[in-house]
C-alpha positions in Angstrom: 133.8 104.0 95.1 134.1 102.6 91.6 137.4 100.6 92.3 135.7 99.1 95.4 132.6 98.2 93.5 134.7 96.7 90.8 136.5 94.5 93.3 133.3 93.4 95.0 131.8 92.6 91.6 134.9 90.6 90.6 134.8 88.7 94.0 131.2 87.9 93.5 131.8 86.8 89.9 134.8 84.6 91.1 132.5 83.1 93.7 129.8 82.6 91.0 132.3 80.7 88.9 132.5 78.2 91.7 128.6 78.1 91.7 128.8 79.8 95.1 127.4 82.8 96.9 128.4 84.6 100.0 126.2 82.1 101.9 128.1 79.2 100.2 131.4 80.7 101.3 130.2 80.4 104.9 128.4 77.1 104.5 130.9 75.2 102.3 134.2 74.8 104.2 135.9 73.8 101.0 135.8 77.5 99.8 137.6 78.9 102.8 140.1 76.0 102.5 140.7 77.2 98.9 141.4 80.7 100.1 143.9 79.3 102.7 145.7 77.4 100.0 145.8 80.5 97.8 147.2 82.5 100.8 149.9 79.9 101.3 150.7 79.9 97.5 151.1 83.7 97.5 153.4 83.6 100.5 155.5 80.9 98.8 155.6 82.7 95.4 156.8 86.0 97.0 159.5 84.0 98.7 160.6 82.9 95.2 160.9 86.5 93.9 164.5 87.9 93.6 165.8 89.3 96.9 163.2 92.0 97.7 164.7 95.0 99.5 163.5 96.0 102.9 160.7 98.5 102.9 161.9 102.1 103.4 158.7 103.0 105.3 157.8 100.1 107.5 154.5 98.3 107.0 152.1 98.5 110.0 150.6 95.1 110.3 147.8 93.8 112.6 148.7 91.2 115.2 146.3 88.5 114.1 147.0 85.8 116.7 144.3 85.0 119.2 143.3 82.5 121.9 140.5 80.2 120.9 138.7 80.7 124.3 138.6 84.5 124.0 137.5 84.2 120.4 134.6 81.9 121.2 133.4 84.3 123.9 133.0 87.2 121.4 129.8 87.9 119.5 129.8 87.4 115.7 129.5 91.2 115.2 132.6 91.8 117.5 134.5 89.1 115.5 133.5 90.7 112.2 134.6 94.2 113.3 137.9 92.9 114.6 138.6 91.1 111.3 137.6 94.3 109.4 140.1 96.3 111.5 142.8 93.7 110.7 142.0 93.7 107.0 142.0 97.5 106.9 145.5 97.7 108.4 146.7 94.9 106.1 145.3 96.6 103.0 147.1 99.8 104.0 150.3 97.9 104.5 150.0 96.1 101.1 149.2 99.4 99.3 152.1 101.2 101.0 154.5 98.3 100.1 153.3 98.4 96.5 154.6 101.9 96.1 158.0 100.8 97.4 158.5 97.7 95.3 159.9 98.0 91.8 160.4 94.2 91.3 157.7 92.9 89.0 157.4 89.6 90.9 156.9 91.2 94.3 154.6 93.9 92.9 152.4 91.2 91.2 152.1 89.2 94.4 151.3 92.3 96.5 148.6 93.3 94.0 147.1 89.8 94.2 147.2 89.9 98.0 145.6 93.3 98.0 142.7 92.1 95.7 142.1 89.0 97.8 142.2 90.9 101.2 140.0 93.7 99.7 137.4 91.1 98.6 137.2 89.8 102.1 137.0 93.3 103.4 134.1 94.2 101.1 132.3 91.0 101.7 132.5 91.4 105.5 131.1 94.8 105.2 127.9 93.3 103.9 127.4 91.2 107.0 126.1 93.1 110.0 124.1 92.3 113.1 124.0 95.8 114.5 122.5 99.0 113.1 124.9 101.4 111.3 127.9 100.9 109.1 131.4 99.8 110.0 133.6 102.8 110.7 137.4 102.6 110.3 137.9 104.0 113.8 139.3 100.8 115.3 142.8 100.5 116.6 143.9 96.9 116.4 147.1 95.8 118.0 149.9 96.2 115.5 153.6 95.9 114.7 155.9 97.5 112.2 157.7 95.3 109.7 160.2 96.1 107.0 160.1 92.7 105.3 157.5 92.3 102.5 157.2 88.6 103.4 155.7 89.7 106.7 152.7 91.1 104.9 152.0 87.7 103.3 152.6 85.8 106.5 150.1 88.1 108.3 147.5 87.6 105.6 147.9 83.8 105.6 147.6 83.8 109.4 144.5 85.9 109.2 142.8 83.7 106.6 143.9 80.5 108.4 142.9 81.8 111.8 140.3 84.4 112.4 138.5 84.3 109.0 138.3 80.5 109.0 136.9 80.3 112.5 134.6 83.2 111.8 133.1 81.5 108.8 132.9 78.3 110.8 131.0 80.1 113.6 128.6 81.6 111.0 128.1 78.2 109.4 126.9 76.7 112.7 124.2 79.5 112.9 123.3 79.9 109.2 123.7 76.5 107.6 121.3 73.8 108.4 
């Protein structure tokens, strides 16, 4: 779709500004650290917005916590698919919340979170170790939240946890 292509292009241009490539994102741990800092900043900035009302329609968010031992036992393809499922649910929550927030500060932060999460989503779709395309037929463990800050917390936890470890795992295989 044109909006998806535009976001992927902007992500790749953003990565290019840093003299990077998708491979560099995996091989240079400073880049994932940059995205972790950005996720923390977004979470902090939304907390500084004027009191945001509770969402009328609760956001369905993925449960992104994991145990390190179980994570290490999964294949990279399984990890990728799990993160894609988490991102798909997070994107739906952010999009749904955007339609419910009239505050400019909150709407701006949700839009930024959506763009960042979608960039990861599009990037991870380009990685694949199995034949066929990723299908959005997954059903990750989820919870309903009415607080906008929960969307930002979930995104930060996802970037800080599963995404960081996934890129670390890929780096041990791909970066010599």
